[in-house]
C-alpha positions as a Markdown table, in Angstrom:
| # | Residue | x | y | z |
|---|---|---|---|---|
| 1 | Met | -27.2 | -2.0 | 29.2 |
| 2 | Ile | -26.4 | -3.9 | 26.0 |
| 3 | Ala | -22.7 | -4.1 | 25.1 |
| 4 | Leu | -22.2 | -2.9 | 21.5 |
| 5 | Ala | -19.5 | -5.6 | 21.0 |
| 6 | Ser | -22.0 | -8.3 | 21.5 |
| 7 | Leu | -24.2 | -7.2 | 18.6 |
| 8 | Asn | -24.0 | -7.6 | 14.9 |
| 9 | Arg | -25.2 | -4.9 | 12.5 |
| 10 | Phe | -28.7 | -6.5 | 12.1 |
| 11 | Gln | -29.3 | -6.8 | 15.8 |
| 12 | Ala | -28.2 | -3.2 | 16.3 |
| 13 | Ala | -30.4 | -1.9 | 13.5 |
| 14 | Gly | -33.3 | -3.9 | 14.9 |
| 15 | Ile | -32.9 | -2.3 | 18.3 |
| 16 | His | -32.6 | 1.1 | 16.7 |
| 17 | Phe | -35.8 | 0.4 | 14.7 |
| 18 | Thr | -37.7 | -0.7 | 17.8 |
| 19 | Ile | -36.7 | 2.5 | 19.7 |
| 20 | Ser | -37.6 | 4.6 | 16.6 |
| 21 | Val | -41.0 | 2.9 | 16.4 |
| 22 | Val | -41.8 | 3.6 | 20.0 |
| 23 | Val | -40.8 | 7.3 | 19.7 |
| 24 | Ala | -42.8 | 7.6 | 16.5 |
| 25 | Ala | -45.9 | 6.1 | 18.2 |
| 26 | Val | -45.6 | 8.5 | 21.1 |
| 27 | Val | -45.2 | 11.5 | 18.8 |
| 28 | Leu | -48.1 | 10.3 | 16.6 |
| 29 | Ala | -50.4 | 9.8 | 19.6 |
| 30 | Gly | -49.6 | 13.3 | 20.9 |
| 31 | Leu | -50.3 | 14.9 | 17.5 |
| 32 | Leu | -53.6 | 13.0 | 17.1 |
| 33 | Leu | -54.7 | 13.9 | 20.6 |
| 34 | Val | -53.8 | 17.6 | 20.5 |
| 35 | Trp | -53.0 | 19.2 | 17.2 |
| 36 | Tyr | -54.6 | 16.9 | 14.7 |
| 37 | Pro | -57.7 | 15.3 | 16.3 |
| 38 | Gln | -59.7 | 13.3 | 13.8 |
| 39 | Pro | -61.0 | 14.0 | 11.3 |
| 40 | Tyr | -58.8 | 17.1 | 11.0 |
| 41 | Phe | -55.7 | 14.8 | 10.7 |
| 42 | Arg | -57.2 | 13.6 | 7.4 |
| 43 | Leu | -59.0 | 16.8 | 6.2 |
| 44 | Ala | -56.0 | 19.1 | 6.9 |
| 45 | Gly | -53.5 | 16.8 | 5.2 |
| 46 | Gly | -51.7 | 15.7 | 8.4 |
| 47 | Ser | -51.4 | 12.1 | 7.2 |
| 48 | Asp | -49.1 | 13.1 | 4.3 |
| 49 | Leu | -46.8 | 15.2 | 6.6 |
| 50 | Met | -46.8 | 12.4 | 9.2 |
| 51 | Leu | -45.8 | 9.8 | 6.7 |
| 52 | Ile | -42.8 | 11.9 | 5.8 |
| 53 | Leu | -41.9 | 12.5 | 9.4 |
| 54 | Ile | -42.3 | 8.9 | 10.5 |
| 55 | Gly | -40.6 | 7.7 | 7.3 |
| 56 | Val | -37.5 | 9.7 | 8.1 |
| 57 | Asp | -37.5 | 8.9 | 11.8 |
| 58 | Val | -38.3 | 5.2 | 11.6 |
| 59 | Val | -36.5 | 4.2 | 8.4 |
| 60 | Leu | -33.5 | 6.3 | 7.8 |
| 61 | Gly | -32.0 | 6.1 | 11.3 |
| 62 | Pro | -32.0 | 2.3 | 11.5 |
| 63 | Leu | -30.8 | 2.1 | 7.9 |
| 64 | Met | -27.8 | 4.3 | 8.7 |
| 65 | Thr | -27.1 | 2.1 | 11.8 |
| 66 | Leu | -27.2 | -1.0 | 9.6 |
| 67 | Val | -24.7 | 0.6 | 7.2 |
| 68 | Val | -22.1 | 1.9 | 9.7 |
| 69 | Phe | -22.4 | -0.6 | 12.5 |
| 70 | Asn | -19.2 | -2.6 | 13.1 |
| 71 | Pro | -18.2 | -3.7 | 16.6 |
| 72 | Ala | -14.5 | -3.5 | 15.7 |
| 73 | Lys | -14.7 | 0.2 | 14.7 |
| 74 | Lys | -13.1 | 2.5 | 17.3 |
| 75 | Ser | -15.3 | 5.4 | 16.2 |
| 76 | Leu | -18.5 | 3.3 | 16.5 |
| 77 | Arg | -19.9 | 5.2 | 19.5 |
| 78 | Phe | -19.2 | 8.5 | 17.8 |
| 79 | Asp | -20.9 | 7.3 | 14.5 |
| 80 | Leu | -24.0 | 6.2 | 16.4 |
| 81 | Ser | -24.1 | 9.5 | 18.3 |
| 82 | Val | -24.0 | 11.4 | 15.0 |
| 83 | Ile | -26.8 | 9.2 | 13.6 |
| 84 | Ala | -28.9 | 9.8 | 16.8 |
| 85 | Ala | -28.3 | 13.5 | 16.6 |
| 86 | Leu | -29.3 | 13.7 | 13.0 |
| 87 | Gln | -32.4 | 11.7 | 13.7 |
| 88 | Val | -33.4 | 14.0 | 16.6 |
| 89 | Ala | -32.7 | 17.0 | 14.4 |
| 90 | Ala | -35.0 | 15.6 | 11.7 |
| 91 | Leu | -37.7 | 14.8 | 14.2 |
| 92 | Ile | -37.5 | 18.4 | 15.6 |
| 93 | Tyr | -37.7 | 19.8 | 12.1 |
| 94 | Gly | -40.6 | 17.6 | 11.2 |
| 95 | Leu | -42.5 | 18.6 | 14.4 |
| 96 | Ala | -41.9 | 22.3 | 13.5 |
| 97 | Val | -43.4 | 21.7 | 10.1 |
| 98 | Met | -46.4 | 19.9 | 11.6 |
| 99 | Ala | -46.8 | 22.8 | 14.1 |
| 100 | Gln | -47.0 | 25.3 | 11.2 |
| 101 | Ala | -49.4 | 23.1 | 9.2 |
| 102 | Arg | -51.6 | 22.3 | 12.2 |
| 103 | Pro | -55.3 | 23.4 | 12.0 |
| 104 | Val | -55.8 | 26.2 | 14.5 |
| 105 | Phe | -59.3 | 27.5 | 13.6 |
| 106 | Val | -62.4 | 26.0 | 12.0 |
| 107 | Val | -64.1 | 29.0 | 10.7 |
| 108 | Phe | -67.8 | 29.3 | 9.7 |
| 109 | Ala | -68.3 | 31.9 | 7.1 |
| 110 | Gly | -70.8 | 32.2 | 4.3 |
| 111 | Asp | -72.3 | 28.7 | 4.0 |
| 112 | Arg | -69.4 | 26.5 | 5.0 |
| 113 | Phe | -66.6 | 25.8 | 7.5 |
| 114 | Thr | -63.0 | 26.3 | 6.5 |
| 115 | Ile | -60.2 | 24.5 | 8.3 |
| 116 | Val | -57.4 | 27.1 | 8.7 |
| 117 | Ala | -53.8 | 26.1 | 9.4 |
| 118 | Ala | -51.4 | 28.2 | 11.4 |
| 119 | Asn | -49.3 | 29.0 | 8.4 |
| 120 | Gln | -52.3 | 30.2 | 6.4 |
| 121 | Ile | -52.7 | 33.3 | 8.7 |
| 122 | Ala | -50.3 | 36.2 | 8.3 |
| 123 | Glu | -49.0 | 37.6 | 11.5 |
| 124 | Glu | -50.4 | 41.0 | 10.8 |
| 125 | Ser | -53.9 | 39.6 | 10.4 |
| 126 | Tyr | -54.0 | 39.0 | 14.2 |
| 127 | Ala | -53.7 | 42.8 | 14.8 |
| 128 | Gly | -57.0 | 44.0 | 16.2 |
| 129 | Ala | -58.4 | 40.5 | 16.8 |
| 130 | Lys | -60.3 | 40.0 | 20.1 |
| 131 | Pro | -59.0 | 37.5 | 22.6 |
| 132 | Pro | -58.9 | 34.5 | 22.3 |
| 133 | Phe | -58.6 | 34.9 | 18.5 |
| 134 | Asp | -55.5 | 37.2 | 18.7 |
| 135 | Ser | -53.1 | 34.2 | 18.6 |
| 136 | Pro | -53.1 | 30.7 | 17.2 |
| 137 | Pro | -54.3 | 28.2 | 19.9 |
| 138 | Met | -51.8 | 25.4 | 20.9 |
| 139 | Asn | -54.3 | 22.9 | 22.2 |
| 140 | Gly | -56.1 | 22.0 | 19.0 |
| 141 | Pro | -58.4 | 23.7 | 16.5 |
| 142 | Thr | -61.0 | 26.2 | 17.8 |
| 143 | Ile | -64.4 | 26.6 | 16.1 |
| 144 | Val | -65.3 | 30.2 | 15.4 |
| 145 | Gly | -67.4 | 32.4 | 13.1 |
| 146 | Ala | -66.3 | 35.2 | 10.8 |
| 147 | Arg | -68.3 | 38.2 | 9.7 |
| 148 | Leu | -67.7 | 41.1 | 7.4 |
| 149 | Pro | -67.5 | 44.4 | 9.4 |
| 150 | Ala | -70.5 | 46.7 | 9.4 |
| 151 | Asp | -68.4 | 49.8 | 9.0 |
| 152 | Pro | -68.3 | 50.8 | 5.3 |
| 153 | Lys | -64.7 | 51.8 | 5.2 |
| 154 | Glu | -63.6 | 48.7 | 7.0 |
| 155 | Arg | -65.8 | 46.6 | 4.8 |
| 156 | Glu | -64.1 | 48.2 | 1.7 |
| 157 | Arg | -60.7 | 47.3 | 3.2 |
| 158 | Val | -61.8 | 43.7 | 3.6 |
| 159 | Met | -63.0 | 43.6 | 0.0 |
| 160 | Leu | -59.6 | 44.7 | -1.2 |
| 161 | Leu | -58.0 | 41.9 | 0.8 |
| 162 | Leu | -60.5 | 39.4 | -0.6 |
| 163 | Ala | -59.8 | 40.6 | -4.1 |
| 164 | Gly | -56.1 | 40.1 | -3.4 |
| 165 | Gly | -56.7 | 36.4 | -2.7 |
| 166 | Val | -57.0 | 36.5 | 1.1 |
| 167 | Asp | -60.1 | 34.6 | 2.3 |
| 168 | Leu | -62.2 | 35.9 | 5.2 |
| 169 | Pro | -61.5 | 32.8 | 7.3 |
| 170 | Met | -57.8 | 33.7 | 7.2 |
| 171 | Ile | -58.3 | 37.1 | 8.9 |
| 172 | Pro | -58.8 | 36.7 | 12.7 |
| 173 | Arg | -59.7 | 40.3 | 13.4 |
| 174 | Tyr | -63.1 | 39.5 | 11.9 |
| 175 | Tyr | -63.6 | 36.3 | 14.0 |
| 176 | Val | -66.6 | 36.2 | 16.4 |
| 177 | Pro | -67.7 | 33.4 | 18.8 |
| 178 | Phe | -69.4 | 30.6 | 17.0 |
| 179 | Ala | -72.5 | 31.0 | 19.2 |
| 180 | Asp | -73.0 | 34.5 | 17.5 |
| 181 | Met | -73.5 | 32.8 | 14.2 |
| 182 | Arg | -76.6 | 30.9 | 15.1 |
| 183 | Asp | -79.0 | 32.8 | 12.8 |
| 184 | Val | -76.6 | 32.4 | 9.8 |
| 185 | Leu | -76.1 | 28.8 | 10.7 |
| 186 | Lys | -79.9 | 28.2 | 10.6 |
| 187 | Ala | -80.2 | 30.0 | 7.3 |
| 188 | Lys | -77.3 | 28.2 | 5.5 |
| 189 | Ser | -77.4 | 24.7 | 7.0 |
| 190 | Arg | -78.9 | 21.8 | 5.1 |
| 191 | Pro | -81.3 | 19.0 | 6.4 |
| 192 | Leu | -79.4 | 16.0 | 7.9 |
| 193 | Ala | -81.5 | 13.7 | 5.7 |
| 194 | Asp | -79.8 | 15.2 | 2.6 |
| 195 | Leu | -76.4 | 14.2 | 3.9 |
| 196 | Glu | -77.6 | 10.7 | 4.9 |
| 197 | Ala | -79.1 | 10.2 | 1.4 |
| 198 | Arg | -75.7 | 10.6 | -0.3 |
| 199 | Ser | -74.4 | 7.1 | 0.6 |
| 200 | Ala | -74.7 | 4.2 | 3.0 |
| 201 | Gly | -71.4 | 5.3 | 4.5 |
| 202 | Ala | -72.7 | 8.9 | 5.1 |
| 203 | Lys | -75.8 | 7.6 | 6.7 |
| 204 | Gly | -73.9 | 5.2 | 9.0 |
| 205 | Ala | -71.4 | 7.9 | 10.0 |
| 206 | Ala | -74.2 | 10.4 | 10.7 |
| 207 | Asn | -76.2 | 7.9 | 12.7 |
| 208 | Ala | -73.1 | 7.0 | 14.8 |
| 209 | Ala | -72.3 | 10.7 | 15.5 |
| 210 | Val | -75.9 | 11.4 | 16.5 |
| 211 | Ala | -76.0 | 8.4 | 18.8 |
| 212 | Arg | -72.8 | 9.4 | 20.5 |
| 213 | Ala | -74.0 | 13.0 | 21.0 |
| 214 | Asp | -77.4 | 12.0 | 22.3 |
| 215 | Arg | -79.1 | 15.0 | 20.5 |
| 216 | Lys | -82.6 | 15.4 | 19.2 |
| 217 | Arg | -82.5 | 14.5 | 15.5 |
| 218 | Glu | -85.1 | 17.1 | 14.5 |
| 219 | Ser | -82.7 | 19.9 | 15.7 |
| 220 | Leu | -79.8 | 18.7 | 13.6 |
| 221 | Ala | -78.5 | 19.8 | 10.2 |
| 222 | Trp | -75.2 | 19.7 | 8.3 |
| 223 | Val | -72.7 | 22.1 | 6.7 |
| 224 | Pro | -69.8 | 21.4 | 4.4 |
| 225 | Val | -66.3 | 21.6 | 5.8 |
| 226 | Phe | -63.4 | 22.5 | 3.5 |
| 227 | Gly | -59.9 | 21.3 | 4.5 |
| 228 | Arg | -56.5 | 21.7 | 2.8 |
| 229 | Leu | -56.8 | 18.5 | 0.8 |
| 230 | Glu | -60.3 | 17.0 | 1.4 |
| 231 | Ala | -63.8 | 18.1 | 2.2 |
| 232 | Gly | -65.9 | 16.8 | 5.1 |
| 233 | Ser | -69.3 | 17.5 | 6.7 |
| 234 | Ala | -70.2 | 19.1 | 10.1 |
| 235 | Ile | -73.3 | 18.0 | 11.9 |
| 236 | Val | -74.7 | 21.1 | 13.8 |
| 237 | Asp | -77.4 | 21.5 | 16.4 |
| 238 | Leu | -79.5 | 24.4 | 15.4 |
| 239 | Asp | -81.2 | 24.7 | 18.8 |
| 240 | Arg | -78.0 | 24.9 | 20.7 |
| 241 | Gly | -76.0 | 26.6 | 18.0 |
| 242 | Asp | -73.0 | 24.3 | 18.3 |
| 243 | Val | -71.1 | 21.6 | 16.3 |
| 244 | Val | -72.0 | 18.0 | 17.2 |
| 245 | Ala | -69.4 | 16.3 | 15.1 |
| 246 | Val | -67.1 | 16.8 | 12.1 |
| 247 | Leu | -67.2 | 13.8 | 9.8 |
| 248 | Pro | -64.8 | 12.7 | 7.0 |
| 249 | Val | -67.8 | 12.4 | 4.6 |
| 250 | Asp | -67.5 | 14.1 | 1.3 |
| 251 | Pro | -70.4 | 16.6 | 0.9 |
| 252 | Phe | -70.3 | 16.5 | -2.9 |
């Protein structure tokens, strides 16, 4: 245990900074592994939120320690406890914001995937949704499909929602397993060669993804992916009806 009286303000701030960096690294690793796996971290705008979270946690706490630290102060332990409490509160608040903004569903509807965040789905939209689409997943984004209902009255209801600005991917009651979308996927997907022809970077990313997945190239195609801030591209296997990889490659 380091005695506070043996430290100057710069040493104390340095120790505080080191501890803050370790905590931030653990939090970032957890978010990247669970809630924001790449490339969703980038496409869903997680990087901007994380910069704010890490900036507050790593910078402000040690700066406050640098300002208030004085070994001669009788209230030093209290002051440091208040700083630590404020830092923990800021971290908890930041994590709550990240939880609300996390991508929960990647929805194929029409001719594209849409990355849907937890705070983009109204609570009442889960009413009538079939499990496991009746609540937002906590273990990372789930790939699903969305279809307009066959019933005319229900379809009319959906059209009113769409006219009011609510997109189909934001209504879980119309979600279906992604495997059920195979026919639509075949009709709406585009040849993989089209994506690879867009740039050398696109070709390299696609080749790397295909090599990792060990799939037959002739069965692969691609579909645009729309995120909160950026667009990407999904490589899909038309024979298996699944997603091989989501790439941070601009489709336009």
